[in-house]
C-alpha positions as CSV (number, residue, x, y, z in Angstrom):
1,M,-0.4,-11.8,-7.9
2,G,-4.1,-10.9,-7.7
3,R,-5.0,-14.4,-6.4
4,L,-2.3,-14.1,-3.7
5,T,-3.7,-10.8,-2.6
6,E,-7.3,-12.2,-2.4
7,A,-6.0,-15.2,-0.5
8,G,-4.4,-12.9,2.0
9,R,-7.6,-10.9,2.4
10,V,-9.6,-14.1,3.1
11,A,-7.0,-15.2,5.7
12,A,-7.0,-11.8,7.3
13,K,-10.7,-11.9,8.0
14,G,-10.2,-14.9,10.3
15,V,-7.0,-13.6,11.9
16,F,-8.4,-10.2,12.8
17,A,-11.9,-11.2,13.8
18,V,-11.0,-11.6,17.5
19,P,-9.3,-8.2,18.0
20,A,-11.9,-6.6,15.8
21,R,-14.7,-7.8,18.1
22,F,-12.8,-6.7,21.2
23,L,-12.2,-3.2,19.9
24,L,-15.9,-2.9,18.9
25,R,-16.9,-4.1,22.3
26,I,-14.9,-1.4,24.1
27,G,-16.3,1.3,21.8
28,V,-13.5,1.8,19.3
29,G,-14.8,2.4,15.7
30,P,-13.2,1.3,12.4
31,D,-12.6,4.9,11.4
32,A,-10.5,5.5,14.5
33,V,-8.4,2.4,13.7
34,T,-7.9,3.6,10.1
35,V,-6.6,7.0,11.3
36,V,-4.4,5.6,14.1
37,G,-2.9,3.0,11.7
38,T,-2.0,5.7,9.1
39,L,-0.4,7.8,11.8
40,G,1.6,4.8,13.0
41,V,2.8,4.0,9.5
42,A,3.8,7.6,8.9
43,A,5.6,7.8,12.2
44,G,7.6,4.7,11.4
45,A,8.4,5.7,7.9
46,L,9.3,9.4,8.5
47,G,10.7,8.9,11.9
48,F,13.2,6.1,11.1
49,Y,13.8,5.6,7.4
50,P,15.3,9.1,6.8
51,R,17.9,8.3,9.5
52,G,18.8,4.9,8.0
53,E,17.1,2.9,10.8
54,L,15.5,0.6,8.2
55,L,14.8,-2.4,10.5
56,V,13.2,-0.4,13.3
57,G,11.2,1.6,10.8
58,T,10.0,-1.5,9.0
59,L,8.9,-3.2,12.3
60,V,6.9,-0.1,13.3
61,I,5.3,0.2,9.9
62,T,4.4,-3.5,9.8
63,A,2.8,-3.3,13.3
64,F,0.5,-0.6,12.0
65,V,0.0,-1.5,8.4
66,F,-2.2,-4.5,9.5
67,S,-4.8,-1.9,10.7
68,D,-5.8,-1.8,7.0
69,S,-7.2,-5.3,7.4
70,L,-8.4,-4.8,11.0
71,D,-10.6,-1.8,10.2
72,G,-12.2,-3.6,7.3
73,T,-13.0,-6.5,9.5
74,M,-14.5,-4.2,12.2
75,A,-16.6,-2.4,9.6
76,R,-18.1,-5.7,8.3
77,L,-18.7,-7.0,11.8
78,S,-20.4,-3.8,12.9
79,G,-22.4,-3.3,9.7
80,R,-20.7,0.0,9.1
81,T,-19.5,-0.6,5.6
82,G,-20.3,2.2,3.3
83,T,-19.0,4.9,0.9
84,W,-17.5,7.1,3.7
85,G,-15.5,4.3,5.2
86,A,-14.3,3.1,1.8
87,F,-13.3,6.7,0.9
88,L,-11.5,7.3,4.2
89,D,-9.7,4.0,4.0
90,S,-8.5,4.5,0.4
91,T,-7.4,8.1,1.0
92,L,-5.4,7.3,4.1
93,D,-3.9,4.2,2.4
94,R,-2.4,6.6,-0.2
95,I,-1.0,8.8,2.6
96,G,0.6,5.8,4.3
97,D,2.1,4.5,1.1
98,A,3.5,8.0,0.3
99,T,5.2,8.3,3.7
100,I,7.0,4.9,3.2
101,F,8.5,5.8,-0.1
102,C,9.1,9.4,0.9
103,G,11.1,8.1,3.9
104,L,13.3,6.0,1.6
105,V,13.7,8.9,-0.8
106,L,14.9,11.2,2.1
107,W,17.4,8.5,3.2
108,F,18.9,7.9,-0.2
109,L,19.0,11.5,-1.1
110,G,20.5,12.4,2.3
111,D,22.9,10.4,4.4
112,G,22.2,7.2,2.3
113,A,23.8,9.0,-0.6
114,D,22.4,6.9,-3.4
115,L,20.8,9.0,-6.2
116,L,19.8,6.0,-8.2
117,L,18.0,4.2,-5.4
118,G,16.4,7.5,-4.4
119,S,15.2,8.0,-7.9
120,L,13.8,4.4,-7.9
121,A,11.9,5.0,-4.7
122,L,10.4,8.2,-6.2
123,A,9.5,6.3,-9.4
124,A,7.8,3.6,-7.3
125,L,5.9,6.2,-5.4
126,V,4.6,8.0,-8.5
127,G,3.9,4.7,-10.2
128,G,1.9,3.4,-7.3
129,F,-0.2,6.5,-7.2
130,L,-0.9,6.2,-10.9
131,V,-2.0,2.6,-10.5
132,S,-4.6,3.7,-8.0
133,Y,-5.6,6.8,-10.0
134,A,-6.0,4.8,-13.2
135,R,-8.5,2.5,-11.5
136,A,-10.4,5.3,-9.8
137,R,-10.6,7.4,-13.0
138,A,-11.7,4.4,-15.1
139,E,-14.5,3.5,-12.7
140,G,-15.6,7.1,-12.8
141,L,-16.0,6.7,-16.6
142,G,-17.8,3.5,-16.3
143,A,-14.9,1.4,-17.4
144,S,-13.0,-1.5,-15.8
145,A,-9.3,-1.2,-14.8
146,G,-8.5,-3.6,-12.1
147,G,-5.7,-6.2,-11.8
148,G,-2.1,-5.9,-13.0
149,I,1.1,-7.6,-12.1
150,L,1.8,-5.5,-9.0
151,E,-1.1,-4.3,-6.9
152,R,-0.8,-2.4,-3.6
153,A,-0.4,-5.3,-1.2
154,E,2.4,-6.8,-3.3
155,R,4.2,-3.4,-3.6
156,L,4.1,-2.9,0.2
157,A,5.2,-6.5,0.9
158,I,8.2,-6.3,-1.4
159,V,9.4,-2.9,-0.3
160,L,9.0,-3.7,3.4
161,V,10.7,-7.0,3.2
162,G,13.5,-5.4,1.3
163,A,13.9,-2.5,3.8
164,G,13.7,-4.9,6.8
165,L,16.4,-7.3,5.4
166,S,18.6,-4.3,4.4
167,G,18.3,-3.1,8.0
168,L,19.6,-6.5,9.1
169,G,22.6,-6.0,6.8
170,V,21.6,-8.1,3.8
171,P,23.2,-6.4,0.8
172,Y,21.5,-5.4,-2.4
173,V,18.0,-6.7,-1.3
174,L,16.5,-3.2,-1.0
175,A,17.9,-2.2,-4.4
176,V,16.3,-5.3,-6.0
177,A,13.0,-4.6,-4.2
178,L,12.9,-1.0,-5.4
179,W,13.7,-2.1,-9.0
180,V,10.9,-4.6,-8.9
181,V,8.4,-2.2,-7.4
182,A,9.3,0.7,-9.6
183,I,9.2,-1.3,-12.9
184,G,6.2,-3.4,-11.7
185,S,4.2,-0.3,-10.8
186,W,4.7,1.3,-14.2
187,V,3.9,-2.0,-16.0
188,T,0.7,-2.2,-14.0
189,V,-0.2,1.4,-15.0
190,L,0.3,0.4,-18.7
191,Q,-1.8,-2.7,-18.1
192,R,-4.6,-0.7,-16.6
193,V,-4.5,1.9,-19.4
194,L,-4.8,-0.9,-22.0
195,A,-7.6,-2.5,-19.9
196,V,-9.6,0.8,-19.9
197,R,-9.1,1.2,-23.7
198,R,-10.5,-2.3,-24.3
199,S,-13.3,-1.8,-21.8
200,L,-14.4,1.5,-23.5
201,A,-14.1,0.1,-27.0
202,E,-16.2,-2.9,-26.0
203,G,-18.8,-0.5,-24.5
204,Q,-19.0,1.5,-27.7
205,S,-19.3,-1.6,-29.9
206,A,-22.0,-3.1,-27.7
């Protein structure tokens, strides 16, 4: 999974180079793209998913979620990479992810009337946050906790494909996607906890 994610990032650099240069030329900064992208994702997720409009919501989210690659390309091209941009991007990523799963939770606990799938969406949300927290906390302690079977890009791809196909009327696909993301997220949390334990033990024995 990690190799797939890295390959996607490399491909994105080439795809987004042209629009990134155009936006920089007209005076738009990477931080502005980050904020607008997050607002767009939130609008798509909270404006459409709770009403059961899964296809439209997914299309809107997908249109804005690519800003995560676009702003990074803009930062590199403009030489504005730094701790502030990384902090803002990471923080707003968490907000965007939360709105996607919250939108699904609201649908399944509302008119969607499916307590199990609502619970799975909530489990996926919490698990995804813990995956990110485990890595951030580990790095703060000087340990290593990257990797895992299901990182952020894979989680988003799976749930968005599932929601979009469900919106087209394909049965069971969103349920499968939520099972995969929920279980995969918590397995990744466990993998990172074990990775930190090994890293700290190796540091103490060195």
